[in-house]
C-alpha positions in Angstrom: -17.6 -11.6 12.9 -20.0 -9.3 11.1 -19.2 -5.9 9.7 -22.3 -3.9 9.0 -23.1 -0.8 6.9 -20.1 -0.5 4.6 -19.8 1.1 1.2 -17.6 -1.4 -0.6 -15.4 0.1 -3.3 -17.6 3.1 -4.1 -20.9 1.1 -4.1 -24.1 3.1 -4.0 -25.7 1.0 -1.4 -24.7 -0.3 2.1 -23.5 -3.9 2.5 -22.5 -6.2 5.3 -19.4 -8.4 5.4 -19.2 -11.7 7.3 -15.7 -12.9 8.3 -14.9 -16.4 9.6 -11.5 -17.8 10.4 -9.8 -14.9 8.6 -11.8 -15.5 5.3 -14.6 -13.5 3.7 -17.6 -15.9 4.1 -20.5 -13.7 2.9 -21.0 -10.3 1.5 -24.5 -8.9 1.0 -27.3 -6.5 2.2 -28.8 -6.8 5.7 -27.1 -10.1 6.6 -28.7 -11.7 9.7 -26.9 -11.5 13.0 -26.0 -15.0 14.0 -24.7 -14.4 17.5 -21.2 -13.3 16.4 -19.4 -10.1 17.2 -20.8 -7.2 15.3 -18.9 -4.0 14.2 -20.9 -1.2 12.7 -18.8 0.7 10.1 -21.3 3.5 10.0 -21.5 4.0 6.3 -17.7 4.2 5.8 -15.7 3.1 2.7 -14.2 -0.4 2.6 -11.4 -1.0 0.1 -8.9 -3.9 -0.4 -5.7 -3.2 1.5 -3.3 -0.7 -0.2 -0.3 -2.0 -2.1 3.1 -0.3 -2.5 4.1 -1.4 -6.0 7.6 0.1 -5.9 9.8 1.3 -3.1 13.4 0.9 -2.0 13.2 0.0 1.7 17.0 -0.6 2.0 17.6 3.1 1.2 14.7 4.7 3.1 15.3 7.3 5.8 18.9 8.1 4.7 18.5 11.6 3.1 21.4 13.8 3.9 23.6 11.0 5.2 26.4 11.5 4.5 25.5 14.2 1.9 22.3 15.7 0.4 21.5 15.4 -3.3 21.8 19.0 -4.1 21.1 18.8 -7.9 17.9 16.7 -7.4 19.0 14.4 -10.2 18.8 10.6 -10.4 22.5 10.3 -11.1 23.6 12.4 -8.1 21.2 10.3 -6.0 23.1 7.2 -7.1 26.4 8.8 -6.2 25.1 9.8 -2.8 23.8 6.2 -2.2 27.2 4.8 -3.2 28.8 6.7 -0.4 26.0 5.8 2.1 26.5 2.1 1.3 29.9 2.3 2.9 28.1 2.8 6.3 25.6 -0.1 5.9 25.4 -2.8 8.5 22.6 -5.2 9.5 21.4 -3.2 12.5 21.2 0.0 10.4 19.1 -1.7 7.7 16.8 -3.4 10.1 16.0 -0.3 12.1 15.2 1.8 9.1 13.1 -0.9 7.3 11.1 -1.5 10.4 10.3 2.2 10.8 9.3 2.4 7.2 7.1 -0.6 7.3 5.4 0.7 10.4 4.7 4.0 8.6 3.2 2.1 5.7 1.0 -0.1 7.9 -0.4 3.0 9.7 -1.7 4.1 6.3 -3.5 0.9 5.4 -0.7 -0.7 3.3 -0.4 -4.4 3.7 1.7 -5.4 0.6 5.1 -4.0 -0.4 7.3 -4.7 -3.4 10.8 -3.5 -2.5 13.8 -3.2 -4.7 17.0 -4.2 -2.9 20.4 -3.1 -4.2 22.6 -6.1 -5.1 25.6 -4.2 -6.5 27.3 -5.0 -3.2 29.8 -8.0 -3.1 28.5 -8.9 0.4 24.8 -8.7 -0.6 24.2 -7.4 3.0 21.0 -5.6 2.2 19.6 -8.6 0.4 20.4 -11.0 3.3 18.9 -8.6 5.8 15.8 -8.0 3.8 15.1 -11.7 3.3 15.3 -12.1 7.1 13.0 -9.2 7.7 10.5 -10.5 5.1 9.8 -13.5 7.4 10.0 -11.5 10.6 7.5 -8.9 9.5 5.1 -11.3 7.8 2.3 -10.8 10.3 2.3 -7.1 9.6 3.3 -6.9 5.9 3.6 -9.1 2.8 7.0 -8.1 1.3 8.1 -9.0 -2.2 11.8 -8.6 -2.9 13.3 -7.5 -6.2 17.0 -8.1 -6.7 17.9 -4.7 -8.1 21.3 -4.0 -9.7 21.5 -0.3 -8.8 24.8 0.3 -10.6 24.2 -2.0 -13.5 24.5 -5.7 -14.5 27.1 -5.5 -17.2 28.7 -2.2 -16.0 29.3 -3.4 -12.4 32.1 -5.8 -11.5 30.6 -9.3 -11.3 27.1 -7.8 -11.7 25.7 -11.0 -13.4 27.1 -13.2 -10.7 25.7 -11.1 -7.9 22.3 -10.9 -9.5 22.1 -14.7 -9.8 23.3 -15.2 -6.3 20.6 -12.9 -5.0 18.0 -14.9 -6.9 19.3 -18.1 -5.5 19.2 -16.6 -2.0 15.4 -16.1 -2.3 14.6 -12.9 -4.2 11.1 -13.0 -5.6 11.8 -11.0 -8.7 14.7 -10.1 -11.0 15.6 -6.4 -11.7 17.7 -4.5 -14.2 18.6 -0.9 -15.0 19.3 -0.7 -18.7 19.4 3.1 -18.9 22.3 3.2 -16.4 24.5 0.7 -18.3 27.6 2.1 -20.0 26.4 1.4 -23.6 23.4 0.5 -25.6 24.9 -2.9 -26.2 25.3 -3.4 -22.4 21.7 -2.2 -22.0 20.3 -4.9 -24.3 22.6 -7.6 -22.8 21.5 -6.7 -19.3 17.8 -7.1 -20.1 18.5 -10.4 -21.9 20.3 -11.7 -18.9 17.8 -10.6 -16.3 14.7 -12.0 -18.1 16.4 -15.3 -19.0 17.5 -15.6 -15.4 13.9 -15.0 -14.3 12.6 -17.6 -16.7 15.2 -20.2 -15.5 14.3 -19.7 -11.8 10.6 -19.0 -12.3 10.7 -15.5 -10.8 8.9 -12.3 -11.5 10.6 -9.4 -13.3 10.7 -5.7 -12.4 13.0 -3.5 -14.5 13.9 0.1 -13.7 13.4 1.0 -17.3 14.3 4.3 -19.2 14.2 6.4 -16.1 15.7 9.3 -18.0 14.5 12.2 -20.1 16.4 11.0 -23.2 14.0 10.0 -25.9 16.7 7.8 -27.4 16.5 5.5 -24.3 14.6 2.5 -25.7 15.1 -0.2 -23.1 11.3 -0.7 -23.0 11.1 -2.2 -26.4 13.7 -4.8 -25.4 11.9 -5.6 -22.1 8.6 -6.1 -23.9 10.1 -8.1 -26.7 11.8 -10.5 -24.4 8.7 -10.8 -22.2 6.8 -11.8 -25.3 9.5 -14.2 -26.7 10.1 -16.0 -23.3 6.4 -16.2 -22.5 6.7 -14.3 -19.3 4.0 -11.8 -20.2 2.4 -10.3 -17.1 5.1 -11.6 -14.8 7.1 -8.7 -16.1 6.9 -5.1 -15.0 8.5 -2.0 -16.5 8.9 0.7 -13.8 9.3 4.4 -14.4 9.6 4.4 -18.2 9.9 8.2 -18.0 11.6 8.4 -21.4 8.3 7.4 -22.8 7.1 10.9 -21.8 9.6 12.2 -24.4 9.1 9.7 -27.2 7.8 11.0 -30.4 4.2 10.0 -31.1 5.0 8.0 -34.3 7.3 5.8 -32.3 4.8 5.4 -29.5 2.1 4.2 -32.0 4.4 1.5 -33.1 5.5 0.6 -29.6 2.0 0.3 -28.3 1.4 -2.8 -30.5 4.3 -4.6 -28.9 3.3 -3.5 -25.4 -0.2 -4.9 -25.8 1.1 -8.1 -27.2 3.6 -8.5 -24.4 1.0 -7.9 -21.6 3.6 -6.4 -19.3 2.7 -4.2 -16.3 3.8 -0.7 -15.7 4.6 1.2 -12.5 4.6 5.0 -12.4 6.1 6.9 -9.5 4.6 10.4 -9.8 6.1 12.0 -6.7 9.7 11.0 -7.3 9.8 11.3 -11.1 8.1 14.7 -11.0 10.9 15.7 -8.7 13.8 14.0 -10.6 13.0 14.5 -14.2 13.3 17.5 -16.4 16.4 18.6 -14.6 18.3 19.3 -17.8 15.4 21.4 -19.2 15.1 25.2 -19.0 11.6 26.0 -20.2 9.2 24.4 -20.9 10.0 21.7 -18.3 8.8 18.2 -18.8 6.8 16.5 -16.0 8.7 13.3 -16.7 5.9 10.8 -15.8 5.2 8.0 -18.3 2.0 8.0 -20.5 -0.3 6.6 -17.8 -3.6 7.7 -19.5 -2.6 6.3 -22.9 -1.4 3.0 -21.4 -4.7 2.6 -19.5 -6.7 3.4 -22.6 -4.8 0.7 -24.4 -5.9 -1.8 -21.8 -2.4 -2.1 -20.2 -2.1 -2.4 -16.5 -0.5 0.5 -14.6 0.0 0.9 -10.9 1.5 3.7 -8.8 4.4 3.6 -6.3 6.1 5.8 -3.8 9.6 4.8 -4.9 11.6 6.5 -2.2 11.0 7.7 1.3 13.4 10.3 2.6 16.5 9.1 0.8 19.0 10.4 -1.7 16.4 10.5 -4.5 13.5 12.0 -2.6 13.8 14.2 0.5 10.2 13.6 1.7 7.7 10.8 2.1 5.7 9.2 4.9 4.3 6.0 3.4 0.8 7.4 2.6 -0.1 6.3 -0.9 -2.8 8.9 -1.0 -0.1 11.4 -1.8 1.1 9.3 -4.7 -2.4 9.0 -6.2 -3.1 12.7 -5.7 0.1 13.8 -7.5 -0.4 11.2 -10.2 -3.9 12.4 -11.1 -2.6 16.0 -11.4 0.6 15.4 -13.5 -1.2 12.8 -15.7 -4.1 15.2 -16.2 -6.6 12.5 -15.1 -9.0 14.8 -13.2 -12.4 13.7 -14.5 -15.0 12.4 -12.1 -14.6 8.8 -13.0 -10.8 9.1 -13.0 -10.8 10.4 -9.5 -13.4 7.9 -8.2 -11.5 4.9 -9.6 -8.0 6.1 -8.9 -7.8 3.9 -5.8 -7.3 1.0 -8.2 -3.7 2.3 -8.9 -2.8 1.2 -5.4 -5.2 -1.7 -5.1 -6.3 -4.0 -7.9 -3.9 -2.7 -10.5 -1.1 -3.1 -8.0 -2.2 -6.6 -7.2 -1.8 -7.5 -10.9 1.7 -6.1 -10.8 2.6 -8.2 -7.8 0.9 -11.2 -9.3 -1.3 -11.8 -6.2 -4.9 -11.4 -7.6 -5.7 -15.0 -6.5 -5.6 -14.0 -2.8 -6.6 -10.4 -3.0 -9.8 -8.4 -2.9 -13.0 -8.0 -0.9 -14.6 -11.2 -2.3 -16.1 -14.4 -0.9 -13.5 -17.1 0.1 -10.5 -14.7 -0.1 -8.4 -13.6 2.9 -10.4 -11.1 4.9 -7.9 -8.2 4.5 -9.3 -4.7 4.0 -9.1 -1.1 5.0 -11.9 1.2 6.3 -11.7 4.8 5.3 -13.5 7.7 7.0 -15.4 8.6 3.8 -18.3 7.4 1.7 -16.4 7.0 -1.5 -12.9 7.4 -2.8 -13.6 10.8 -4.4 -14.5 12.1 -1.0 -11.6 10.3 0.7 -9.0 11.8 -1.8 -10.5 15.2 -1.7 -10.6 15.5 2.1 -7.5 13.5 2.7 -9.6 11.1 4.8 -7.8 8.9 7.4 -7.7 5.2 7.4 -10.2 4.4 10.1 -9.1 0.8 10.5 -7.0 -1.8 8.8 -7.9 -5.6 9.0 -5.5 -8.3 8.0 -6.8 -11.9 7.7 -9.8 -10.8 9.9 -7.7 -9.3 12.6 -7.5 -5.6 13.4 -4.0 -4.2 13.0 
């Protein structure tokens, strides 16, 4: 199959793409037609498929059930979800996850990292999500994080449940140090999670310092343990909103450790702009981590949706364009190059976060998965809210 006349990742000249047996076989200008099926892309933008770096599929589509989060805070959201968990059953989870995955797929997303709550003695959501991962494989690559929503050390048998979830097949180990009862529990929880990941050869994704408290310093522990255990870029720190409030002297010191550790970061601009700063009067903090400074330091940052119509975020439709658009504004990254390259937050940067760069990208000999946007470049696509014209997965149109 030959795809003609594409602008690949903001290129200034048109190129053709040859796909054979689901693999990119040749990319170049004016490739000869060899009797195969030809699709003229008409000067549209071709990008690698979009990647959702951070979402909670098990909580999606539950906003207002049984109650709404009236304060708009993280902690009331956790309380609302604790009540909603009482109603969980397999059919409920399966129905909502399938709807959410379909929404994502319609917007060109082909990879999702989902955090699944394991502070449930029955581990119902984890069991169901592992089954769905296999069932939905032809539509979506799903990576599962065992996420201790109510803590590791602060929840009864939290350590045992986390380990059981990993042994069941979770791809990554999570933690939530800022929600633990004490600073000592916070450090202990991170120690346990990263050692567990090292023992079972898993990735790590920590909900880290998702709070406006500048004294919340879980990030330094995550980075130090990633360095000491040699886990490096297998580790991700998500949210890190307290970093928005850290004093600059501390950040200068912290940056050295972050660069040495090589960990990834995920920012969630929609949700954290909504949740953070709730205790402020004026001025109100934006509550998004220091994306620009991390990028300037050579540290990988990707963007995620985090929540879709659930106790923490009452909107969301799976379109990562909205995430990028908000992120550029709140992070004050509105220069021309910033906007042109912002697709990388939900493509290449996200691929590094998910540790899938070996099988990702519009490159020869890699799986022929890509999206076609009705625009010439990403600046145009973002500005006009261009649609995903087509999405191809392993050479097949979805």
